[in-house]
N, C-alpha and C positions, 0 to 999 in steps of 0.2 A: 435511474439514472440523471439527472440534476444533480448538482450537489453532490457528484459524489467522485471527491475526483479517485485517480488511481496513479503512482509514482511506481512503470515497471523500469525494473536494472538487471540485466542479462547476464548471467554469465559464462568465462570462456565458452561451457559446451549449448551454453544460448543462442553464441551466434551464429552456431553451423548451419550449414544448409542442408537436408534431407534431398538422395539424390531419387526425382520423381514427388519432393513434397511442395509444399504451395510455392510459389510465383504472384506475380506482379506482370500483367500480363500489356504492352502501351497497345494506343490506336493503328501505331505502326508494325505491331503485330512484334513488337523482342523485347523478349522474355528473361523477367529479373527471378532465380527463383531466392526465395526467401526462410530465413530460418523460419519454422514451426509459432512459433515462440514473438516472431515477428507479425506472422499474419495474425494473431489472437488479440494481438491489438490492432490494426486495422479493421480485425471488424468489427470490435469497440468499438473506432471512432468514426465506420460505415451506422454505423445500427441509430451513435446521436443525431448524426448527421441527418440521417432516412427522417428520424422523428420530429427533425423540426430543431431541434437543437444546438448551439455552439458550441465545437470544441479548441480547447486551449491548449497546446501540444509547447510544451518548456523544456529542450537542454537545461539536464544539470549534471555540474560534476558529482562526481562519484567520493568525492571531500567538502562537506560543506562545512561553512562558521555552523554552531551551534542554531542558532535566531534562523537561517535558512533552511535548516531542515527541518523545524520544528512545523515552522509553514506551507514547508511541500506537501506533510504533515497531517497539516489541521491539525498540530494538536500545542495549547499554548507554551510559549518559548518557556516560562518557569516552570511547568508541568514536564518539561523536555530535559531544561537544566537541574532538579530536581532528579530529574531518572540519570542522569549524568553525574554527579552528587553522588549520591549511593554507593557510587560502584557498574550498573543497568546496564551502564552506557558508556563503552569507552570512549575514550577523545586527546587529544595535546593542545594545550594552548602558544599560542601566540604572542608576545607584544603587549595584541588587544584585544584576542576573537580563540575561542575553544573554537574545535575545526572537529567532527567527526564524521565518519566513514556511515555513507548513506545508505549501502549493506548491513551494515549496527545499528538503525536507529528501523531499517524496514522491519531488519527481523524484531528488535524487540517492540515496534508496532505490533506488528503481527502477535506477540505471545500475551499483552495488554489483552486486546481482544480478545483473544482465543482463552484467558484467565477471563473476562467479565461478562463473558459468555458462557462461558460454566459456571459462572457467578449468577447469577441469575437462571439457568436453568434450573440450577441446584434449588431455589428461593420458589420454585413456580412447582417443583415437586416437592416442597414439604404441601405437610396437614394442611387442610385452610384452616381460621380458627373462626370462633363466631363471636356473636360481643360481647359475650361471658370469661372472652377467654379462655376459651380451653378448647383442643381440637373435637371439629366434627369430622364424622361420617363419610366421605364421597359417594 
């Protein structure tokens, strides 16, 4: 759990409460209905705190300077700029700053992680090699 930041961005449909769905109930008995995704985030916060971890909640704008976006997903700034420069990440430039949509950054990061996991799985599935450079039977 520690050291694994998670950026959550709710889409329009994620902001809707569900009849009979999750709620936050205060000590005064007042019930506040919550969208299911918000409840999931609160469960993560609760689990971390109960395990003795500290939790940092940082609101982010939906459009960020590219360096802030890289920091949010813990990617080296140069690497995120490389993806933008290759056309893998849309951005707009102002006089001093390149801006990216957080949703685009999260989608790119998810795609990169999926591709990385697939590549690692392919390596794990390859036939092992012995010291002579030939494959061995499993």
